[in-house]
GUPA-888948 format. One record per residue (C-alpha): x, y, z; residue in one letter; residue number from 1. Coordinates in nm, 4 decimals. Layout:
<recs>
{u X; v Y; w Z; residu A; num NUM}
...
</recs>
This chain:
<recs>
{u 13.6561; v 1.0292; w 3.8345; residu M; num 1}
{u 13.8660; v 1.2755; w 3.6394; residu K; num 2}
{u 14.2266; v 1.1820; w 3.5774; residu R; num 3}
{u 14.5216; v 1.4148; w 3.6052; residu N; num 4}
{u 14.6832; v 1.4585; w 3.2650; residu L; num 5}
{u 15.0347; v 1.5954; w 3.2105; residu P; num 6}
{u 15.0817; v 1.9648; w 3.1527; residu R; num 7}
{u 15.2324; v 2.0940; w 2.8294; residu W; num 8}
{u 15.4227; v 2.3935; w 2.7037; residu N; num 9}
{u 15.4520; v 2.4045; w 2.3231; residu S; num 10}
{u 15.2452; v 2.6844; w 2.1708; residu V; num 11}
{u 15.2401; v 2.8620; w 1.8359; residu V; num 12}
{u 15.0543; v 3.1883; w 1.7853; residu L; num 13}
{u 14.8419; v 3.2261; w 1.4739; residu L; num 14}
{u 14.9359; v 3.5243; w 1.2597; residu S; num 15}
{u 14.6668; v 3.7692; w 1.1540; residu Q; num 16}
{u 14.6894; v 3.6535; w 0.7948; residu S; num 17}
{u 14.5671; v 3.3044; w 0.8832; residu D; num 18}
{u 14.1997; v 3.2160; w 0.8616; residu S; num 19}
{u 14.0327; v 2.9011; w 0.9892; residu V; num 20}
{u 13.6627; v 2.9119; w 1.0781; residu Y; num 21}
{u 13.5765; v 3.2741; w 1.0377; residu M; num 22}
{u 13.2489; v 3.4475; w 0.9730; residu V; num 23}
{u 13.2097; v 3.6202; w 0.6381; residu S; num 24}
{u 13.3033; v 3.9887; w 0.5826; residu P; num 25}
{u 13.0432; v 4.2541; w 0.6609; residu R; num 26}
{u 13.0051; v 4.6243; w 0.5950; residu R; num 27}
{u 13.2380; v 4.8404; w 0.8067; residu S; num 28}
{u 13.0880; v 5.0551; w 1.0821; residu V; num 29}
{u 13.2754; v 5.3801; w 1.1429; residu A; num 30}
{u 13.4132; v 5.4507; w 1.4909; residu A; num 31}
{u 13.3152; v 5.8162; w 1.5088; residu A; num 32}
{u 13.5788; v 6.0454; w 1.6575; residu G; num 33}
{u 13.8311; v 5.7622; w 1.7030; residu A; num 34}
{u 13.9586; v 5.6752; w 1.3559; residu V; num 35}
{u 14.3189; v 5.7754; w 1.4217; residu A; num 36}
{u 14.3319; v 5.5966; w 1.7564; residu T; num 37}
{u 14.1688; v 5.2905; w 1.6055; residu W; num 38}
{u 14.4288; v 5.2769; w 1.3275; residu T; num 39}
{u 14.7135; v 5.2932; w 1.5783; residu V; num 40}
{u 14.5563; v 5.0151; w 1.7825; residu L; num 41}
{u 14.5135; v 4.7961; w 1.4765; residu L; num 42}
{u 14.8733; v 4.8410; w 1.3708; residu L; num 43}
{u 15.0060; v 4.7891; w 1.7233; residu S; num 44}
{u 14.8024; v 4.4722; w 1.7700; residu A; num 45}
{u 14.9247; v 4.3325; w 1.4400; residu G; num 46}
{u 15.2869; v 4.4014; w 1.5310; residu A; num 47}
{u 15.2375; v 4.2359; w 1.8699; residu C; num 48}
{u 15.0873; v 3.9251; w 1.7140; residu V; num 49}
{u 15.3684; v 3.8871; w 1.4646; residu Q; num 50}
{u 15.6476; v 3.9523; w 1.7148; residu S; num 51}
{u 15.5672; v 3.6639; w 1.9510; residu V; num 52}
{u 15.5101; v 3.3881; w 1.6988; residu Q; num 53}
{u 15.6710; v 3.0568; w 1.7959; residu R; num 54}
{u 15.6719; v 2.7148; w 1.6344; residu T; num 55}
{u 15.6261; v 2.3668; w 1.7760; residu V; num 56}
{u 15.9017; v 2.1095; w 1.7094; residu P; num 57}
{u 15.8193; v 1.9127; w 1.3927; residu P; num 58}
{u 15.8053; v 1.5825; w 1.5833; residu S; num 59}
{u 15.5009; v 1.6958; w 1.7839; residu A; num 60}
{u 15.1718; v 1.5187; w 1.7061; residu N; num 61}
{u 14.9772; v 1.8334; w 1.7928; residu V; num 62}
{u 15.0519; v 2.1867; w 1.6775; residu T; num 63}
{u 14.8975; v 2.4355; w 1.9196; residu V; num 64}
{u 14.7721; v 2.7699; w 1.7893; residu V; num 65}
{u 14.6892; v 3.0317; w 2.0514; residu D; num 66}
{u 14.4402; v 3.2985; w 1.9414; residu L; num 67}
{u 14.3983; v 3.4556; w 2.2833; residu T; num 68}
{u 14.6493; v 3.7408; w 2.2127; residu P; num 69}
{u 14.4407; v 3.8367; w 1.9084; residu K; num 70}
{u 14.1263; v 3.8391; w 2.1212; residu F; num 71}
{u 14.2990; v 4.0489; w 2.3876; residu L; num 72}
{u 14.4101; v 4.3008; w 2.1228; residu A; num 73}
{u 14.0419; v 4.3382; w 2.0300; residu F; num 74}
{u 13.9180; v 4.3416; w 2.3902; residu Y; num 75}
{u 14.1670; v 4.5991; w 2.5144; residu D; num 76}
{u 14.1094; v 4.8201; w 2.2107; residu S; num 77}
{u 13.7313; v 4.8129; w 2.2525; residu A; num 78}
{u 13.7642; v 4.9084; w 2.6189; residu R; num 79}
{u 14.0107; v 5.1912; w 2.5499; residu I; num 80}
{u 13.7783; v 5.3328; w 2.2829; residu L; num 81}
{u 13.4681; v 5.2750; w 2.4966; residu N; num 82}
{u 13.3230; v 5.1324; w 2.1759; residu A; num 83}
{u 12.9486; v 5.1034; w 2.1288; residu D; num 84}
{u 12.8121; v 4.7627; w 2.0165; residu P; num 85}
{u 12.8469; v 4.8371; w 1.6429; residu D; num 86}
{u 13.2001; v 4.9728; w 1.6800; residu Q; num 87}
{u 13.2871; v 4.6775; w 1.9041; residu R; num 88}
{u 13.1628; v 4.4334; w 1.6382; residu W; num 89}
{u 13.3733; v 4.6050; w 1.3741; residu Q; num 90}
{u 13.6808; v 4.5910; w 1.5995; residu L; num 91}
{u 13.6115; v 4.2232; w 1.6637; residu W; num 92}
{u 13.6071; v 4.1607; w 1.2895; residu R; num 93}
{u 13.9237; v 4.3602; w 1.2272; residu Q; num 94}
{u 14.1341; v 4.2223; w 1.5133; residu L; num 95}
{u 13.9948; v 3.8784; w 1.5930; residu Y; num 96}
{u 13.7190; v 3.7362; w 1.3681; residu N; num 97}
{u 13.7001; v 3.3799; w 1.5009; residu F; num 98}
{u 13.3881; v 3.2119; w 1.6395; residu A; num 99}
{u 13.2436; v 2.8658; w 1.6983; residu A; num 100}
{u 12.9725; v 2.9133; w 1.4376; residu V; num 101}
{u 12.8891; v 2.7597; w 1.0990; residu P; num 102}
{u 13.0646; v 2.9183; w 0.7983; residu P; num 103}
{u 12.7339; v 3.0552; w 0.6711; residu T; num 104}
{u 12.5266; v 3.3760; w 0.6823; residu A; num 105}
{u 12.3493; v 3.2307; w 0.9840; residu F; num 106}
{u 12.6875; v 3.1839; w 1.1510; residu G; num 107}
{u 12.7730; v 3.5485; w 1.0868; residu D; num 108}
{u 12.4607; v 3.6623; w 1.2723; residu K; num 109}
{u 12.5214; v 3.4127; w 1.5512; residu L; num 110}
{u 12.8780; v 3.5397; w 1.6042; residu A; num 111}
{u 12.7443; v 3.8930; w 1.6580; residu R; num 112}
{u 12.4839; v 3.7706; w 1.9076; residu R; num 113}
{u 12.7465; v 3.5720; w 2.0986; residu L; num 114}
{u 12.9742; v 3.8737; w 2.1229; residu L; num 115}
{u 12.6971; v 4.1050; w 2.2427; residu D; num 116}
{u 12.5770; v 3.8625; w 2.5100; residu S; num 117}
{u 12.9284; v 3.7709; w 2.6286; residu A; num 118}
{u 13.0715; v 4.1229; w 2.6526; residu W; num 119}
{u 12.9616; v 4.1873; w 3.0122; residu V; num 120}
{u 13.0981; v 3.8475; w 3.1196; residu R; num 121}
{u 13.4510; v 3.8863; w 2.9851; residu Y; num 122}
{u 13.5860; v 4.0982; w 3.2775; residu P; num 123}
{u 13.5250; v 3.8145; w 3.5247; residu A; num 124}
{u 13.7092; v 3.5681; w 3.2986; residu A; num 125}
{u 13.9891; v 3.7919; w 3.1743; residu I; num 126}
{u 14.2554; v 3.6436; w 3.4037; residu S; num 127}
{u 14.1808; v 3.2967; w 3.2621; residu V; num 128}
{u 14.1815; v 3.4311; w 2.9071; residu I; num 129}
{u 14.5177; v 3.6019; w 2.9602; residu R; num 130}
{u 14.6727; v 3.2644; w 3.0490; residu R; num 131}
{u 14.5780; v 3.1508; w 2.7010; residu G; num 132}
{u 14.6691; v 2.8035; w 2.5825; residu A; num 133}
{u 14.8823; v 2.7397; w 2.8899; residu Q; num 134}
{u 14.5683; v 2.7612; w 3.1035; residu G; num 135}
{u 14.4157; v 2.4427; w 2.9584; residu L; num 136}
{u 14.6381; v 2.2344; w 3.1857; residu G; num 137}
{u 14.6198; v 1.9036; w 2.9950; residu V; num 138}
{u 14.8532; v 1.7452; w 2.7429; residu S; num 139}
{u 14.7176; v 1.7441; w 2.3852; residu P; num 140}
{u 14.9646; v 1.4725; w 2.2805; residu D; num 141}
{u 14.8480; v 1.2465; w 2.5652; residu T; num 142}
{u 14.4808; v 1.3002; w 2.4840; residu V; num 143}
{u 14.5374; v 1.2346; w 2.1136; residu L; num 144}
{u 14.7177; v 0.9079; w 2.1904; residu R; num 145}
{u 14.4289; v 0.7965; w 2.4131; residu E; num 146}
{u 14.1709; v 0.8727; w 2.1424; residu A; num 147}
{u 14.3755; v 0.6894; w 1.8772; residu I; num 148}
{u 14.4213; v 0.3876; w 2.1053; residu T; num 149}
{u 14.0486; v 0.3718; w 2.1793; residu L; num 150}
{u 13.9509; v 0.3886; w 1.8115; residu L; num 151}
{u 14.2316; v 0.1564; w 1.7024; residu G; num 152}
{u 14.3058; v 0.3755; w 1.3994; residu C; num 153}
{u 14.4392; v 0.7161; w 1.3044; residu G; num 154}
{u 14.7943; v 0.6357; w 1.4201; residu N; num 155}
{u 14.9583; v 0.8800; w 1.1798; residu H; num 156}
{u 14.7172; v 1.1694; w 1.2245; residu V; num 157}
{u 14.8636; v 1.5097; w 1.3087; residu R; num 158}
{u 14.6307; v 1.7640; w 1.4624; residu V; num 159}
{u 14.6235; v 2.1420; w 1.4788; residu R; num 160}
{u 14.4721; v 2.2635; w 1.8096; residu L; num 161}
{u 14.3437; v 2.6220; w 1.8114; residu T; num 162}
{u 14.2759; v 2.7841; w 2.1487; residu V; num 163}
{u 14.0285; v 3.0692; w 2.1070; residu F; num 164}
{u 13.7930; v 3.2876; w 2.3098; residu V; num 165}
{u 13.4247; v 3.2263; w 2.2486; residu G; num 166}
{u 13.1049; v 3.3562; w 2.4021; residu G; num 167}
{u 13.0842; v 3.1313; w 2.7114; residu F; num 168}
{u 12.8827; v 2.8767; w 2.5138; residu E; num 169}
{u 13.1542; v 2.6143; w 2.5745; residu G; num 170}
{u 13.1411; v 2.5124; w 2.2101; residu N; num 171}
{u 13.4556; v 2.3324; w 2.0985; residu A; num 172}
{u 13.4494; v 2.2132; w 1.7379; residu F; num 173}
{u 13.6412; v 2.0193; w 1.4736; residu A; num 174}
{u 13.7219; v 2.1337; w 1.1205; residu F; num 175}
{u 13.9751; v 2.0830; w 0.8436; residu R; num 176}
{u 14.2377; v 2.3531; w 0.7818; residu A; num 177}
{u 14.2922; v 2.4816; w 0.4258; residu P; num 178}
{u 14.6004; v 2.2585; w 0.3962; residu D; num 179}
{u 14.3921; v 1.9521; w 0.4894; residu G; num 180}
{u 14.5193; v 1.9200; w 0.8476; residu T; num 181}
{u 14.2595; v 1.7841; w 1.0940; residu P; num 182}
{u 14.1974; v 2.0735; w 1.3308; residu S; num 183}
{u 14.0035; v 2.1378; w 1.6475; residu I; num 184}
{u 13.9264; v 2.4538; w 1.8403; residu A; num 185}
{u 13.8804; v 2.4808; w 2.2174; residu L; num 186}
{u 13.7468; v 2.7851; w 2.4064; residu P; num 187}
{u 13.9740; v 2.9287; w 2.6737; residu A; num 188}
{u 13.7062; v 3.1122; w 2.8712; residu E; num 189}
{u 13.4665; v 2.8302; w 2.9531; residu A; num 190}
{u 13.4144; v 2.4582; w 2.9483; residu G; num 191}
{u 13.5973; v 2.1449; w 3.0581; residu D; num 192}
{u 13.9325; v 2.1152; w 2.8736; residu P; num 193}
{u 13.9758; v 1.7390; w 2.9256; residu A; num 194}
{u 13.6231; v 1.6564; w 2.8121; residu R; num 195}
{u 13.6335; v 1.8932; w 2.5152; residu S; num 196}
{u 13.9783; v 1.7789; w 2.4042; residu M; num 197}
{u 13.8855; v 1.4084; w 2.4096; residu I; num 198}
{u 13.5639; v 1.4799; w 2.2193; residu H; num 199}
{u 13.7310; v 1.6881; w 1.9496; residu E; num 200}
{u 14.0454; v 1.4736; w 1.9172; residu F; num 201}
{u 13.8158; v 1.1748; w 1.8627; residu T; num 202}
{u 13.6713; v 1.3695; w 1.5692; residu H; num 203}
{u 14.0214; v 1.4438; w 1.4399; residu A; num 204}
{u 14.1390; v 1.0813; w 1.4623; residu A; num 205}
{u 13.8133; v 0.9525; w 1.3133; residu H; num 206}
{u 13.7960; v 1.1929; w 1.0215; residu R; num 207}
{u 14.1701; v 1.2186; w 0.9723; residu G; num 208}
{u 14.2763; v 0.8545; w 0.9917; residu G; num 209}
{u 13.9946; v 0.6043; w 1.0461; residu C; num 210}
{u 13.7552; v 0.6734; w 0.7582; residu A; num 211}
{u 13.7578; v 0.8778; w 0.4378; residu T; num 212}
{u 13.5166; v 1.1694; w 0.4378; residu F; num 213}
{u 13.4491; v 1.3611; w 0.1185; residu K; num 214}
{u 13.3017; v 1.6583; w 0.3028; residu S; num 215}
{u 13.3231; v 1.8437; w 0.6307; residu G; num 216}
{u 13.0516; v 2.0794; w 0.7487; residu Y; num 217}
{u 12.7392; v 2.0120; w 0.5464; residu G; num 218}
{u 12.7889; v 1.6388; w 0.4862; residu G; num 219}
{u 12.5041; v 1.3933; w 0.5353; residu S; num 220}
{u 12.2987; v 1.3876; w 0.8531; residu L; num 221}
{u 12.4165; v 1.0294; w 0.9011; residu G; num 222}
{u 12.7778; v 1.1497; w 0.9130; residu E; num 223}
{u 12.6873; v 1.4075; w 1.1760; residu L; num 224}
{u 12.5045; v 1.1527; w 1.3909; residu V; num 225}
{u 12.7852; v 0.8950; w 1.3830; residu V; num 226}
{u 13.0733; v 1.1381; w 1.4382; residu T; num 227}
{u 12.9068; v 1.3159; w 1.7296; residu E; num 228}
{u 12.7816; v 0.9968; w 1.8899; residu G; num 229}
{u 13.1259; v 0.8375; w 1.8626; residu L; num 230}
{u 13.2926; v 1.1403; w 2.0223; residu A; num 231}
{u 13.0479; v 1.1558; w 2.3147; residu M; num 232}
{u 13.0840; v 0.7840; w 2.3835; residu R; num 233}
{u 13.4639; v 0.8154; w 2.3643; residu A; num 234}
{u 13.4528; v 1.0752; w 2.6424; residu V; num 235}
{u 13.2308; v 0.8417; w 2.8429; residu E; num 236}
{u 13.4850; v 0.5609; w 2.8046; residu R; num 237}
{u 13.7952; v 0.7727; w 2.8780; residu L; num 238}
{u 13.6464; v 0.9892; w 3.1560; residu L; num 239}
{u 13.4145; v 0.7490; w 3.3401; residu P; num 240}
{u 13.2113; v 0.8293; w 3.6489; residu G; num 241}
{u 12.9882; v 1.1132; w 3.5284; residu H; num 242}
{u 12.6195; v 1.1177; w 3.4388; residu D; num 243}
{u 12.4884; v 1.1331; w 3.0830; residu A; num 244}
{u 12.4393; v 1.5105; w 3.0990; residu N; num 245}
{u 12.8154; v 1.5526; w 3.1339; residu Y; num 246}
{u 12.8881; v 1.3559; w 2.8178; residu Y; num 247}
{u 12.6123; v 1.5074; w 2.6034; residu T; num 248}
{u 12.7259; v 1.8536; w 2.7189; residu H; num 249}
{u 12.4056; v 2.0487; w 2.6666; residu A; num 250}
{u 12.1897; v 2.3028; w 2.8458; residu A; num 251}
{u 12.0243; v 2.1934; w 3.1726; residu P; num 252}
{u 11.7136; v 1.9902; w 3.1025; residu G; num 253}
{u 11.7971; v 1.9256; w 2.7357; residu W; num 254}
{u 11.8706; v 1.5538; w 2.7723; residu L; num 255}
{u 11.5562; v 1.4961; w 2.9764; residu E; num 256}
{u 11.3457; v 1.6832; w 2.7178; residu A; num 257}
{u 11.4994; v 1.4814; w 2.4358; residu A; num 258}
{u 11.4475; v 1.1518; w 2.6202; residu A; num 259}
{u 11.0793; v 1.2392; w 2.6650; residu A; num 260}
{u 11.0521; v 1.2673; w 2.2838; residu R; num 261}
{u 11.2913; v 0.9819; w 2.2155; residu R; num 262}
{u 11.0841; v 0.7759; w 1.9733; residu D; num 263}
{u 10.9652; v 1.0711; w 1.7627; residu S; num 264}
{u 11.3224; v 1.2035; w 1.7361; residu I; num 265}
{u 11.4598; v 0.8627; w 1.6377; residu L; num 266}
{u 11.1880; v 0.8057; w 1.3774; residu R; num 267}
{u 11.2192; v 1.1559; w 1.2363; residu G; num 268}
{u 11.5969; v 1.1500; w 1.2045; residu V; num 269}
{u 11.5757; v 0.8017; w 1.0528; residu R; num 270}
{u 11.3852; v 0.9547; w 0.7599; residu E; num 271}
{u 11.6511; v 1.2202; w 0.6975; residu H; num 272}
{u 11.9775; v 1.0273; w 0.7350; residu L; num 273}
{u 12.0846; v 1.0853; w 0.3755; residu E; num 274}
{u 11.9905; v 1.4553; w 0.3716; residu D; num 275}
{u 12.2969; v 1.6770; w 0.3458; residu R; num 276}
{u 12.4072; v 2.0371; w 0.3222; residu G; num 277}
{u 12.4358; v 2.3428; w 0.5455; residu D; num 278}
{u 12.0612; v 2.3729; w 0.6040; residu S; num 279}
{u 12.0375; v 2.0117; w 0.7239; residu T; num 280}
{u 12.3243; v 2.0518; w 0.9696; residu W; num 281}
{u 12.1891; v 2.3825; w 1.0976; residu E; num 282}
{u 11.8447; v 2.2311; w 1.1505; residu R; num 283}
{u 11.9714; v 1.9373; w 1.3568; residu F; num 284}
{u 12.2359; v 2.1287; w 1.5558; residu T; num 285}
{u 12.1614; v 2.4993; w 1.6160; residu F; num 286}
{u 11.8064; v 2.4859; w 1.4828; residu G; num 287}
{u 11.4996; v 2.2893; w 1.5840; residu T; num 288}
{u 11.4691; v 1.9397; w 1.4445; residu G; num 289}
{u 11.1819; v 1.7021; w 1.3781; residu V; num 290}
{u 11.0565; v 1.7103; w 1.7389; residu A; num 291}
{u 11.1163; v 2.0817; w 1.7951; residu G; num 292}
{u 11.4400; v 2.0531; w 1.9948; residu L; num 293}
{u 11.7893; v 2.1793; w 1.9246; residu R; num 294}
{u 12.0819; v 1.9396; w 1.8836; residu R; num 295}
{u 11.8643; v 1.6430; w 1.7868; residu E; num 296}
{u 12.1534; v 1.4949; w 1.5867; residu A; num 297}
{u 12.3574; v 1.4841; w 1.9086; residu Y; num 298}
{u 12.0792; v 1.3094; w 2.0965; residu Y; num 299}
{u 12.0397; v 1.0475; w 1.8242; residu V; num 300}
{u 12.4184; v 1.0056; w 1.8110; residu G; num 301}
{u 12.4317; v 0.9479; w 2.1861; residu W; num 302}
{u 12.1535; v 0.6888; w 2.1760; residu E; num 303}
{u 12.2489; v 0.5177; w 1.8509; residu V; num 304}
{u 12.6244; v 0.4811; w 1.9024; residu V; num 305}
{u 12.5448; v 0.3600; w 2.2518; residu G; num 306}
{u 12.3233; v 0.0935; w 2.0937; residu A; num 307}
{u 12.5953; v 0.0028; w 1.8436; residu M; num 308}
{u 12.8415; v -0.0548; w 2.1275; residu L; num 309}
{u 12.6034; v -0.2504; w 2.3524; residu T; num 310}
{u 12.3036; v -0.3980; w 2.1695; residu R; num 311}
{u 12.4802; v -0.4689; w 1.8395; residu I; num 312}
{u 12.8132; v -0.5425; w 2.0157; residu H; num 313}
{u 13.0304; v -0.3324; w 1.7862; residu M; num 314}
{u 13.3689; v -0.2054; w 1.9052; residu S; num 315}
{u 13.4825; v 0.1574; w 1.8857; residu F; num 316}
{u 13.7043; v 0.0486; w 1.5979; residu H; num 317}
{u 13.4156; v -0.1081; w 1.4063; residu S; num 318}
{u 13.2053; v 0.2068; w 1.4539; residu V; num 319}
{u 13.4885; v 0.4352; w 1.3426; residu A; num 320}
{u 13.6120; v 0.2546; w 1.0312; residu T; num 321}
{u 13.3179; v 0.1934; w 0.7909; residu P; num 322}
{u 13.3053; v 0.4345; w 0.4952; residu P; num 323}
{u 13.0487; v 0.7128; w 0.5481; residu P; num 324}
{u 12.8414; v 0.5748; w 0.2591; residu A; num 325}
{u 12.7511; v 0.2831; w 0.4901; residu E; num 326}
{u 12.6338; v 0.4997; w 0.7807; residu Y; num 327}
{u 12.2679; v 0.5117; w 0.6806; residu S; num 328}
{u 12.2378; v 0.1326; w 0.6902; residu G; num 329}
{u 12.4210; v 0.1009; w 1.0211; residu L; num 330}
{u 12.2148; v 0.3778; w 1.1757; residu L; num 331}
{u 11.8836; v 0.2335; w 1.0605; residu R; num 332}
{u 11.9789; v -0.1007; w 1.2132; residu Q; num 333}
{u 12.0654; v 0.0645; w 1.5445; residu A; num 334}
{u 11.7552; v 0.2870; w 1.5445; residu I; num 335}
{u 11.5350; v -0.0142; w 1.4711; residu D; num 336}
{u 11.6880; v -0.1961; w 1.7669; residu S; num 337}
{u 11.6077; v 0.1017; w 1.9891; residu L; num 338}
{u 11.2498; v 0.1274; w 1.8636; residu L; num 339}
{u 11.1808; v -0.2496; w 1.8802; residu A; num 340}
{u 10.9252; v -0.4006; w 1.9045; residu P; num 341}
{u 10.7490; v -0.1099; w 1.7320; residu E; num 342}
{u 10.9497; v -0.1554; w 1.4084; residu I; num 343}
{u 10.9804; v -0.5217; w 1.3059; residu R; num 344}
</recs>
């Protein structure tokens, strides 16, 4: 049963000079026959972005950053110019340049693929996109308080919430802003705002106030497994009444396919818990893992944190607070309990 959460109003618009989780620069592609028009559109969009900037009162626990006007400046410009795919990509980079992808060369290619596949779907969602951050309809401050209460830590965390437009993949994500602020990003065009906000605010409270992490993207596989498993189980606790597919939030059939390869995934990930770096995270999230499936770290997180909470009788607080250096030992204990009696 989904609860009704209070609506909210405080929004701040990100200026074009800010950068958060952007893909890397690429070679410019000329917009033949439209250079002058393109320049005017770029300047007009920049002026529009700057003119409507607002700030949230300093007492707020959550600062909301709305990127939807930047996306709309790109979208409207591309439609006016009738831009081809290469010109559209260049406009996207000039006017928007924000995607739920890793900050790597692979992420750069993925952002282009997402844009190309999503382009024909944007018209049907444009009314939702134009509502921007106000269209989420749930209170970030309320959700953050619930996540902090569940974890029993992170009381002083302040979070920056970025509302962006993705490629209908429904991929919210957590990251750390250049100033060190725990930050999350939620897509405006697709997904479940309450579910995504609980999941990502759990990340923010965990990483920003419950444990000390030396790294963000590209840390150890054990860190990825624990943080994702904790966030999925937090959604399960705070939004009860759904099946496991809702909480694992994957493509249809993914959970069933992973469950069919459960033991091989658990054993394989167990051998790589201390591996770290971009290539490790890409392999166990976007790529194919030890059993040939995507998102194997999420599956192991779902199973293992579930075992920590039930079989090992840990609390959310006791899962959230150990230093990341201890994750490998905790995870091996939980994986062994899941594989018993095969591992003794």
